[in-house]
Residue, then its C-alpha position, 0 to 999 in steps of 0.5 A: m284293124p287289119r285286112i286279110r285276103p280270103e285265100e290267105l286267111t283260109d291257108l292261115a287258119a288250116r294251118a292252125l287246125m293242123r298244127a292242133g291235130a286236125r287232118e289236112g282235109m278236115a282242117r281245110a273244109a273248117a278253114e274254108a266254112l269260117v272264112a266264108a263266114d267272115m267275108q259275109e260278116l258274121a264274125t261270131h262264126g268265122v275264123s274267131r272260132v279257130p282257137f276254140y276248135c284248136a282247143m277242143l282237138r287239143n283236149g280231145r272233145a274233137i277227134g282230129t283223125a276222124e273221117p265222115s262216112i256214109i253209114s246207112g242209107r236207102g233211096a232219098a236218105c242216108l245218114v253220115d257218121n262224123a265220127c266226132g271230128l270237126a264238123y265241116e267235112s261231114v257237112r259238105l258231104a251230107v249236103d253233097e249227099a241230099g242234093r245228089r239223091a234230090r237230083e235223083y228222086g226230087i228230094g234228098f235227105a242226109g242227117i249227121t250223128n256224131g257231129n259237132h258245132m258247125g258255124a253258119l248253118a245257111i253257108a253250107l247250103l248255098p251249093l244247093a241253091r246254086e243248082g237250082l235246088v231248095g234246101i233246108a238245115l237243122s242242127g241240134s246243140p249242148a242244151a239251152i232252152p228248157a221244155w215250156g213250163g220247165k227249169r233245166a235246159l233240154y234243148g239246144t239253141n237249134p238253128i234252122a236255116a233255109v236257101f231259096p234259089r232264084r232265076n239263074v243263080d250261079a256261083t258268082p251272083v250279081d244283085a241280091t235285089s234283081v227281080d228281072g230275070t238276070p242273075a240274083d242271089p238266093v233268099v236266105v233265111d237263118l236263125s236260132l231258136t233263142t232270143v239271143t246267143r249266150g255269147r251276148i249274155m257272157l259279155a254282159a256278165q264280164k261288164g257287170e252289166p243287166i240284160p234285157e227281160g226276156w233274153a234268159l231264165d235263172r236256174e229256177g225257171r224264172p225270167t232274169t235280167d242278171a246275167k250272171a244268173a243266166l249263166d249260173g245254170g239258167s237257160l235262154f229264152p226261146i223265141g216266140g216263148a211257148k211256140g219257140a220251145a215247140l219248135a226247139l223240140a221238133v228241131e231235137l227230134l229230127c236231128v237226134a231221134l232220126t240220127g241216133a245223135a245225143f240230145g242237147f241235155e246229154n252234150d256238155s257246152f261247147f265251151a266248156e274246158r273239159g266235158n264230154v265228146p260232142r255228138i251233135g245230130q245235123a239233118f239236111l234236105a234238098i228238094d228239087p222244084g222240078a219234081l213238084a209244080g216245075s222249075a219254071v213255076y217255083l222261079e216265077r211264084v218265088e220272084t212275084l214274092v220277092r217283087a212284092m216285098l221289095d215294093e215296100e221301100e224299107v224291106r230288104l231280103p234276108g241274106a242280101r247284106r251278107f252277099a254284099a259284104e261277101r263281094n266286097a270282101r273278095v276285093e278289099g279283103i276281110e278285116i279282123p282284130a289284130a290281136l286275133a290275126e296274131q293269135l292265128r299266126t301263133l297257133a299256125g306256127g308263125 
């Protein structure tokens, strides 16, 4: 597979999105976020999404001329209207606002309404960690999970992410396992609330292979190992069973009821060729440790836990592999399939 420099890949992705109808700012923000995901070896959330976004722009499911704006707010909280464009400009605005308000008030909350697919959630929070702020992000999505005991998918996969800064975290982290006061990568938590992604079930269906128990339910709400039955009106199994479904409900309410966005069951699948314009809700929370026990105490407590974790040989910090891959990508470039590289060049107009 070819390797492409991050800057070149960003330019290629941005040109493809602009050619499909996105404003330059919207296209550039999306391209930068997608390439950041590829640098961390999160290929499912990287530039492989560009053809998908181009299709959304061309069929009107994402509005390429949309411009995000803050439409309401008071004190530590505000609401950003994505205006049904690609999500990444709005996400950047929301994270910036949450961080600014946290520095002023100790805590900052920014919701997004009329949002869209936003890729790897934790990547959006990294600017907060670099400023010494704790960041938490929640996102809705089209329906995937049923209410516990129900048959119909109501809640989205509803990912959750959090970043926790460590001592001297800066824009060029050095060692994700450092506990001696030298610059260190933040601790990163990033997960969706389904046992597995829909993409893995789609791949199994294409190959005619069964899926493991605990991945999906059929249209009658029964556990199934038939990938096609899972996709034909079925739903995805939440992590932790009833507890995961309850957590998905909480995310749904935080992301939608507070922002006036659309619930999972009101949004058509991102992957549908025809469907409504997504109106996803998202929520971003920034917390300044200095407003609570104090930054010094916070950092000492984090390192105490990190040290205890790493005392066990088989334990690694969440996010460590991502940051190692990112550093390697800056030197070696990003490896992507040749067919995808060619597709991106075609979409970008050569």
